N, C-alpha and C positions, 0 to 999 in steps of 0.2 A: 182179431179185432182190427178192423180197417180204420185208419186215421181219417177223420172228417175234414181236417183243414191242415194248413201249413203249421199252425201252432201245435196241433195235436202231434204231428210228426216230430216237430222239434222237441216236445215234451217227452215223447217215447224214446227218441235218441238220447236225450239228456239222461233220462232214467237208466237207459241201457248201459251207459258209460259210468254213471256215478254210483249206482248200486253196488257193483263189485268193489269199488274203492271203499265205500262205507263198510261193507262186510269185512274187508281186510283190516280196516282201522278198528272195528269192533273186536275182531279176533286179537289184535295187538293189545287193546285195553283189557280184554279178558285174561290174557297171559300175564299182564302186569299185575292184575289183582291176585294172581296165584304165586307170583315171584317173590319169595321171602327176601332175597338179597335186595331187590328193588325197593320193597317196603321198608327194609332196614335203612337203606340209603336215604329214602325220602324222609323218614322219621328223624334221622340224624341231621339232615339239612334243615328241617323245620325247627328242631331244637336249637341249632346253631344260630338261627335268626330270631329266636324268641325274644331275647332282650332288646335287640335293636328294633324289632317290630313294635314292641310295647312302647319303647321310647318315642318312636315316630308317631304312634297313635297319640301319646300324651302331648307331644310338642304340637301336633296338628290341632288338637283340641284347644290348647292354649292359644295358638296362633289364630284360630277361627273366632275365639271369643274376645280377642283384643280389639279395642275401639278403632285403631288404625286400619285394621282389616275390614271392619264394617263399613268404612267410608267408600270402599271399592264396589260395594254391592248396589 
């Protein structure tokens, strides 16, 4: 395929250099999906933040519904 313009050449070169990086990242994500130790760690981390995440959500909802906060909108 012969590039028709400078933009075509630029796009071809960009794809040439970004596609291998994307493939490498995809391989790393695939490996993470199969890694039991990684999955266990991520589950433990999510569980350790469960209470604080819920509290932040509740406080955020309370803050957003307060009349003082509505004046800023």
